C-alpha positions in Angstrom: 0.2 0.1 0.1 2.8 2.5 0.2 3.5 5.0 -2.2 6.7 7.1 -1.3 7.8 9.2 -4.5 5.9 11.8 -3.8 6.0 15.9 -4.4 3.6 18.0 -2.6 6.2 19.1 0.6 4.9 20.1 4.2 4.0 23.5 3.5 1.9 22.5 0.3 0.8 20.0 2.4 -0.6 22.0 5.5 -1.8 24.4 2.0 -4.1 22.0 0.9 -5.5 21.0 4.2 -6.3 24.6 4.9 -7.8 24.6 1.8 -10.2 21.9 2.2 -11.0 23.3 5.7 -11.5 26.8 5.1 -13.5 27.1 2.5 -16.5 28.4 1.1 -18.6 26.3 4.1 -16.7 28.8 6.0 -18.2 31.9 4.6 -21.5 30.5 3.6 -22.5 28.3 6.6 -21.4 30.6 9.8 -24.8 32.3 9.0 -26.6 29.7 8.8 -25.0 28.1 12.3 -25.6 31.6 13.6 -29.4 31.4 12.8 -29.1 28.1 14.9 -27.3 28.8 17.5 -27.0 32.4 17.8 -23.7 33.5 19.7 -23.4 30.1 20.4 -22.1 29.2 17.1 -18.1 29.9 18.9 -19.4 27.6 21.3 -20.5 25.0 17.9 -17.2 25.6 16.1 -15.1 24.4 19.3 -17.7 21.2 19.3 -17.2 20.7 15.6 -13.6 20.8 15.6 -13.2 18.5 18.7 -15.3 16.2 17.3 -13.0 16.1 13.8 -9.7 15.8 15.7 -11.2 12.6 17.5 -10.9 11.4 13.6 -8.2 13.4 12.4 -5.5 12.0 15.1 -6.3 8.0 13.8 -6.4 9.1 10.1 -3.0 10.9 10.7 -1.8 7.7 12.1 -3.2 5.0 8.8 -1.8 7.8 6.7 1.5 7.6 8.3 1.9 4.2 9.0 0.3 3.1 5.4 0.8 6.3 2.8 -1.5 5.5 -0.2 -3.5 7.3 -2.7 -7.3 7.1 -2.0 -6.7 6.2 1.9 -10.4 6.8 2.8 -11.2 4.4 0.8 -8.1 2.0 0.8 -8.1 2.1 4.9 -11.7 0.5 5.6 -11.6 -1.7 1.7 -8.5 -3.4 3.5 -9.5 -3.6 6.8 -12.9 -3.4 7.3 -15.2 -4.1 4.5 -15.0 -3.4 1.2 -18.6 -2.9 0.3 -18.6 -0.7 3.2 -15.3 1.6 2.1 -17.2 1.7 -1.1 -20.9 3.3 0.3 -18.5 5.9 2.0 -16.3 6.7 -1.0 -20.1 6.4 -3.1 -21.7 9.2 0.0 -18.7 11.0 0.1 -19.2 11.6 -3.8 -22.6 12.5 -3.7 -22.2 14.9 -0.9 -19.1 16.6 -2.9 -20.5 16.7 -6.3 -23.8 17.8 -5.2 -22.9 20.1 -1.7 -19.1 21.2 -1.4 -18.1 22.5 -4.8 -21.7 23.9 -6.0 -21.6 25.0 -2.5 -18.0 27.0 -2.8 -18.7 27.9 -6.4 -22.1 29.6 -5.9 -20.6 31.2 -2.4 -18.0 32.7 -4.8 -20.3 34.4 -6.9 -22.6 35.7 -4.5 -19.2 37.5 -2.7 -18.1 39.1 -5.9 -21.6 40.0 -6.6 -21.4 42.3 -3.5 -18.4 44.4 -5.3 -19.3 44.0 -8.9 -23.1 42.7 -10.3 -22.5 39.6 -11.6 -24.3 36.8 -12.1 -23.4 34.2 -9.0 -23.8 30.9 -10.9 -21.5 32.7 -14.0 -18.7 33.0 -11.5 -18.9 29.2 -10.3 -19.0 27.9 -13.3 -15.6 30.3 -14.4 -14.5 28.9 -11.1 -14.9 25.6 -11.2 -13.5 25.9 -15.5 -10.4 27.8 -14.2 -9.5 25.1 -11.8 -10.7 21.9 -14.0 -8.0 23.6 -16.7 -5.1 23.6 -13.9 -5.8 20.5 -12.3 -5.1 19.0 -16.2 -1.8 20.1 -16.3 -0.7 18.3 -13.2 -0.5 18.2 -9.3 2.6 20.0 -9.1 1.3 23.6 -10.3 -1.8 22.4 -8.7 -0.1 22.5 -5.4 1.8 25.7 -6.2 -1.5 27.7 -7.0 -2.7 26.2 -3.4 0.0 27.4 -1.4 0.0 30.8 -3.7 -3.7 31.4 -2.4 -2.9 30.2 1.0 -0.9 32.5 1.9 -3.2 35.5 0.9 -6.1 33.4 2.7 -4.2 33.3 6.3 -3.4 37.1 5.8 -6.9 38.6 4.9 -8.6 36.1 7.9 -6.3 37.3 10.1 -6.8 40.9 9.2 -10.8 40.4 9.4 -10.3 39.2 13.2 -7.5 41.9 14.2 -9.4 44.9 12.9 -12.8 43.3 14.2 -12.2 43.0 17.6 -12.5 46.9 18.4 -15.8 46.7 17.0 -17.2 43.7 18.9 -20.6 44.9 21.4 -20.7 42.3 23.9 -24.2 42.9 23.9 -24.8 40.9 20.6 -23.1 38.1 22.7 -25.8 37.5 24.9 -28.1 35.4 24.9 -24.9 33.2 24.5 -27.0 30.3 24.3 -30.7 31.2 22.8 -31.4 27.6 22.2 -29.9 25.3 24.7 -27.4 22.7 24.1 -29.4 21.2 20.8 -29.0 23.9 19.2 -25.1 24.4 19.4 -24.9 20.7 18.8 -27.2 21.2 15.7 -24.9 23.8 14.4 -22.2 22.0 14.8 -23.6 19.3 13.0 -24.1 21.9 10.1 -20.4 23.3 10.8 -18.8 19.9 11.4 -17.2 19.5 7.7 -16.1 22.9 7.8 -13.6 21.7 10.2 -13.1 18.3 8.7 -11.1 18.9 5.6 -7.8 18.0 6.5 -8.3 14.1 7.0 -8.6 14.1 3.2 -4.4 14.2 3.1 -4.3 10.9 3.5 -6.0 10.8 -0.3 -2.8 11.9 -1.8 -0.7 10.5 0.9 1.2 8.7 -2.4 1.7 11.7 -3.8 3.2 13.5 -0.3 7.4 13.6 0.0 8.0 11.5 2.9 4.4 10.9 4.2 5.1 8.9 6.9 6.7 12.0 8.7 4.6 14.8 6.3 1.5 13.9 7.3 1.3 14.0 11.3 3.5 16.6 11.0 0.9 19.0 8.6 -1.9 17.8 10.6 -0.6 19.4 14.0 0.2 22.7 12.5 -3.1 22.6 10.6 -5.1 21.8 13.4 -4.4 24.9 15.9 -4.0 27.0 13.6 -7.7 26.9 11.7 -9.0 26.7 15.2 -7.6 30.0 16.2 -9.0 31.4 13.7 -12.6 30.1 13.4 -12.9 31.1 17.2 -11.7 34.3 16.4 -14.1 34.8 12.8 -17.3 33.4 14.8 -16.3 35.6 17.5 -15.9 38.8 15.6 -18.7 38.3 13.0 -21.5 37.6 15.4 -20.0 40.3 17.8 -20.4 42.9 15.4 -23.1 42.4 13.2 -25.2 40.5 16.1 -27.2 37.2 15.1 -30.3 38.6 13.5 -28.0 40.9 11.1 -26.0 37.6 10.7 -28.6 34.7 10.2 -28.5 33.1 6.7 -25.8 35.8 5.6 -22.8 35.7 4.7 -19.4 37.0 6.1 -19.7 40.0 4.1 -22.7 41.4 6.4 -20.3 41.7 9.5 -16.9 42.6 6.9 -19.1 46.0 5.5 -19.9 46.7 9.4 -15.9 47.6 10.0 -13.7 47.5 7.4 -13.6 50.7 5.4 -14.3 50.5 1.3 -10.9 49.1 0.3 -10.0 46.2 2.8 -13.5 44.8 2.3 -12.4 44.4 -1.5 -9.3 42.9 0.1 -11.2 40.9 2.6 -13.6 39.2 -0.3 -10.4 38.6 -2.9 -8.1 37.1 -0.2 -10.5 36.0 2.4 -13.4 34.8 0.7 -12.5 34.1 -3.0 -8.9 32.6 -1.7 -10.9 30.3 0.5 -13.2 28.9 -1.9 -10.3 28.9 -4.0 -8.7 26.5 -2.1 -11.2 24.5 -1.6 -12.5 23.7 -4.9 -8.7 23.3 -6.1 -7.9 21.0 -3.4 -11.2 18.8 -4.2 -10.0 18.9 -7.8 -6.9 17.7 -6.6 -7.9 14.9 -4.5 -11.3 13.5 -6.3 -9.6 12.0 -9.1 -7.4 10.0 -7.1 -10.3 8.2 -5.6 -11.5 7.8 -9.0 -8.4 5.8 -10.0 -8.4 3.9 -6.8 -12.0 2.3 -7.4 -10.8 1.6 -11.1 -8.2 -0.3 -9.8 -10.6 -2.2 -7.8 -12.9 -2.7 -10.7 -15.7 -0.8 -8.9 -15.7 2.3 -11.9 -14.6 2.1 -15.7 -11.0 1.6 -15.6 -11.2 4.6 -17.9 -11.4 7.0 -15.3 -8.0 5.9 -14.2 -6.9 6.7 -17.7 -3.7 9.5 -17.7 -3.4 12.4 -19.8 0.4 11.0 -21.6 1.1 15.0 -21.8 0.8 15.9 -17.9 0.3 12.4 -16.7 -2.6 13.5 -14.7 -6.2 11.9 -14.9 -7.7 14.1 -17.5 -11.6 11.3 -17.6 -11.7 11.5 -13.8 -11.7 15.3 -13.7 -13.9 16.1 -16.3 -16.2 13.8 -14.7 -15.5 16.2 -11.4 -16.1 18.8 -13.6 -18.8 17.8 -15.1 -20.8 16.7 -12.3 -20.2 19.5 -9.8 -21.3 21.9 -12.4 -24.7 20.0 -13.3 -25.1 20.3 -9.6 -24.4 24.3 -9.5 -27.2 24.8 -11.9 -29.8 23.0 -9.8 -32.4 24.4 -7.5 -30.8 23.6 -4.4 -30.1 26.4 -1.1 -27.1 27.0 0.5 -28.1 25.4 3.3 -29.7 22.5 1.5 -26.0 22.0 -0.7 -24.7 22.5 3.3 -25.9 19.9 5.0 -25.6 17.3 2.0 -21.4 18.3 2.2 -22.1 17.5 6.1 -23.8 13.7 5.5 -21.2 12.6 3.0 -18.2 13.9 5.6 -19.6 12.5 8.9 -20.6 9.2 7.2 -17.0 8.4 5.8 -15.0 9.1 8.8 -17.0 6.1 10.7 -15.3 2.8 8.2 -12.4 4.8 8.7 -12.2 5.3 12.2 -13.1 1.5 12.4 -10.4 0.1 10.4 -8.1 2.2 12.9 -9.5 0.3 15.6 -8.3 -2.9 13.8 -4.9 -1.4 13.1 -4.9 0.3 17.0 -5.5 -3.8 18.5 -3.8 -5.9 15.8 -0.9 -3.7 14.8 0.1 -1.9 18.3 3.5 -1.3 17.5 3.1 -0.2 13.8 0.1 2.4 15.3 2.6 3.7 18.0 5.8 4.4 15.9 3.6 6.3 13.4 1.7 8.2 15.3 4.5 8.6 18.6 1.0 8.1 20.7 0.1 5.2 22.4 -2.0 2.5 20.4 -4.8 2.2 23.1 -5.1 6.1 22.9 -5.8 6.3 19.3 -8.2 3.6 19.3 -10.4 4.8 22.1 -10.3 8.0 20.2 -11.2 6.8 16.4 -14.0 4.6 19.1 -15.4 7.9 20.0 -15.1 9.8 17.1 -17.5 6.9 15.8 -20.7 7.4 17.5 -20.1 11.4 17.5 -20.0 11.9 14.2 -23.4 9.2 13.7 -25.4 11.8 16.2 -23.8 14.8 14.0 -25.2 12.4 11.2 -28.4 12.6 13.0 -28.6 15.9 13.5 -28.3 16.9 10.0 -30.5 14.5 9.3 -33.2 16.0 11.4 -32.4 19.4 10.5 -32.9 18.6 6.5 -35.0 15.1 6.6 -35.3 16.1 2.5 -32.1 16.3 1.6 -30.9 14.0 4.3 -34.0 11.8 2.1 -32.2 12.5 -1.2 -28.7 11.8 0.3 -29.5 8.4 1.4 -31.6 7.3 -1.6 -28.2 8.1 -3.9 -26.4 6.4 -1.0 -29.0 3.3 -1.6 -28.5 3.2 -5.2 -24.6 3.1 -4.8 -25.1 0.1 -2.9 -27.3 -1.4 -5.8 -24.5 -0.3 -8.4 -22.1 -1.9 -6.3 -24.0 -5.4 -6.2 -24.4 -5.3 -10.1 -20.7 -4.4 -10.9 -19.2 -7.1 -8.5 -21.7 -10.0 -10.1 -20.8 -8.5 -13.6 -17.0 -9.1 -12.5 -17.6 -12.3 -10.8 -19.2 -13.9 -13.9 -16.5 -12.4 -16.2 -14.2 -13.8 -14.0 -16.3 -17.2 -14.1 -16.3 -17.4 -18.1 -12.5 -16.8 -18.3 -11.8 -19.7 -16.4 -13.9 -21.9 -17.4 -13.3 -24.9 -19.7 -15.1 -26.0 -22.9 -16.3 -29.7 -22.7 -14.6 -31.9 -25.0 
């Protein structure tokens, strides 16, 4: 399973992780979460991140011990169950193509529209098209673009927090928990995928330089950095705008209340647009590798793993990502619905990966400990706790958006039927090859 000939450095890995975490979901779903939890959104961020960390540590252990491509599929397929691993990957695909990428692209359009009147959907299509082209020419230029945008993103978000703190009104932060613990937990479910993205770096483990060391180090840098930024942004956004003004809105609302005109434009470009762009770019980097791994297992057509002879990139896989996400962008689902759809796949994906971490921790304790530097029992306990936490968040999201959940569950069931059909066809083909004619 190990693949150690990667080109992605530690800094680039951090940039990819931050791009996956700090993306369009932060800028669009913070307002949705505020509408649910009010000022309690700050605690919701911490809760969502805490649950995400429970899964990040075991994932880092797997990534360091068994660096590979498509790790979030390969680990449960190897150590737990291939059908369950496929369903998790399928569910994530539905969430990412139907929720994640269109959410990011549409949110980008809304932020641009706040500066220059333009159709948000048009901006979204242009972004999806642009990063489709960037990724066609290889992971190295895509990772370099990611790093440049990462620097601008951190600078913009840091400026938002630093300049916004003096404008915070304490009256806007009370009552702290207007909807109680259930509201905070539900908001954490909405924000969960906003905090989850770092674990997807294991899906490009085969492209990460010295992955056994780089992956856990990158997590150690990314997690505290992003948590500090999130808490600061939540505090400033609610403290400046108040719950009523921010509920269901984007971060452009509080930014417009304390940032002067030129800095608002900087925040939109360097903050919102770079956050969204880094997420879109990171998904383009990672998703085709899922398709290539599934193609190796015979679960999707082999053509999806075919690479371009000039750039060595999975062009057909990228075409699938681009086509499905663009189609979903043109669908009538609202932002809140897209966010919930994104959360379903993220929470579900973690469960079989955590089960794989438990198996490794119990059967290969020495490998687990050497990979992450923590006792195998601790990593196993975190993985075991992460499973019910993720299932609970999935349930809260389902209650919050029952119709969207029904759609996702129906498509997940369709994926199960597809798996049965695909594997039976392959089994029959294999049997026919081995049959000998009657003499």
